[in-house]
N, C-alpha and C positions, 0 to 999 in steps of 0.2 A: 682560888686557885692554883696556886703553890703545888700544895695537897694533894690536887688531878694531878699537875704535871707527874710526878713524882708516882703516883698511881700507872700512869700510862708507860711511863718508862720501867716500871717491874714489872709491868706483865709484859710489856715486847719482849723485855731483857729474858724474862722465861720463855715466852715464846720462840724467841730463835734457840734456845739453851736445848727446849723440846726438840725442836728441828736440828739442830746438829745431831742430838742424840739417838735420834730414828735414824740418820743418815749414816751415823758410826757401827752402829747394830745391822742395818741392812748392809753396810762392805764389809762386817766379819762372819755374816751368815755365806755359807756354801750354797750359788745357786742350781738346785740338784731339783730337777723335775720330776725324781722319782726316788723315793727313803724307804729302806724296809729296815726292820728293827726287833727289840723285843719293848712293853713294857710292863710296867707294874702300879697297880695302885691303891693308892690306901683313902676310903673314903672313912672317914671320922662323923659318926652323927650323932648328935645331940640327945644326952640319954642314959648313952651306950658308954662304956669303959674301954674294949679295944675296936679299934679300926677293923674293916671288912678288907679283906685285902683281896686285889684279883691279878692275877697273870694273864698274857697272851704275847701271841704278836700281831702287826699290822703295816699296810701299805698303804703309803700315803703316793699317789700319781696327781701330780701338778694339776694338770690338764683331763684326769676323768673321774677321782674321787678318792676317798679314802675304806678301804678294808679293817675294819678292826677285829680279829678273834679272839677273845677270852677262853683261853686254857682251862683256867681254876678260878673257882672251887668250881664252874658250872661251866660246860660248856655253851657258846654263843655266839654268834655272827654278827656285826652292823655294819654294811655299808650303805656310806653316805657320800651322793654326789650332788653338783649341783643343783639337782632338779628333785630331787630324793634321798627319803634316809629309810632305811630296812632293817629291819631285826630279825632273826631266826632261832629260835633253841635247840641246839646241835640234837634234843632229844624224841625234834617232832613237836613239840612243848609249843605257843602261843607265839604268835608271827603276825607282821604287823608293817603294812607298807605307807609313806607318807608323801605328797605330790608336794614338795615345794611352790608352783607357781598357782597351786590353788587356797596357801595358806604363805600368808607373809612373813608370821611369824617364824615359821619352821625355816624363810628363804634366809632370816636374820640368823639363826643360829646356826645354820650350815654354814653362812658366812664365817665367823666369829669362829666354828671349830675348824674351817679349812687355812684361815689367818692365824689361832693360834700351835695348830703341828706346822704348817710350814714358813712360822717364824716373819709371815707378812705383816710389819710393824706398818707398813704407809695403810696396811686396811683396818687395822686395831684403833688409827689414829682415830679415822673416823667415827669411832663409836668411846673412845675412853683416850680421859686425861692418862697422857706416857709421861712417866717419870722412871731415874734408875741411873746407871751407873755403868762404865765399864771398866773391866775387871781383870789386871793384868793387862798382857797382848793380845790375846784370844777371844777374851770370855766378856760377859757383859750380864747383866739382873735389867727386869723393871717390873713397875708397880702396874699397874692400869688400873684406874677408877673410872664407872662407866659414866658416861655423860649422855651415854640415850638410856630415854623416860624408862624401856622396860627390859631390859642389861641391868637396872639400876635398881627392879623391883626382884631382881635375883642374886644380885653378887653383889657383894662389897668393894670385894678387890679379887684380881688377879694377879698373880705372880710369875715373871716368868725367868728361867737362866737359861746360860745356854755358851755357846763357843760357834763352830761352826755351823750349829745342828742349833733346835731346839730339846736341853737335854732335862726340863724339868717345868712344868706346870701345878700352880696351887692355884684350887677353885675356894673362895673363899663366903661362903654364902649369905643372905640378909639374915634365914633360916639359925643358924647355927651352925651348918655342915657345912665339912671343910674335905675336898679330895687334893691329894697327893700323886700324882702321876708322873714318872721318872721313866725316859728313854733309854735305851743301852744293845747295843751293837746293832749299830746305826750303819746302814750301807746301802750303797746311789745304785747295787743289781740285787739280783738278772731282771731283765722287766718281766710284767705279768705274765705268768704261766696261762695256757688255755680257760681253765676254771676262773681263773683272776679277771680277767677279761672279761668275759660273761657277764660277771657280777655288777664289772665296772659300765654293763653294757646297759644296765636296767633301769 
């Protein structure tokens, strides 16, 4: 009985700590309905010595979606909304459109990507065990371990770092691949132009 009580107290303490951490990180994040910026993604693939590096820009409109524009080494666009995911090669090559209302797995992935890019820690807490620490007066680091069975088949861990914004996302996959995405030149303006609004409206 004593051992059980000690275990319960320990678990409650960890739960309280996680809740406090989530609250503190949310307090440090800027409440930004719109974020623009540049990104660099380095993907390390098992069996290859050098990582694959891509760069581009993105737009996150919290109530509408995410536009992900890869500029190098090959131009392509990705449009992510709450309802769908669309991709297009700039060269006019392969394109696809997926409807998340018909594919529950895609809906879960969409929710995860929105939460990662916007730093929605509360949403992440639904599918991950959240651990981490505050850094200095403005920074924070989080390590996410999947509790969702579907995500656990894909990811070992996800690491997030930031301050008022998410600055870096590291995805460690079960198969041994990993990706590090860093964000720079972040701003809350200007609003979507006509072309961007059209993409987000799809």
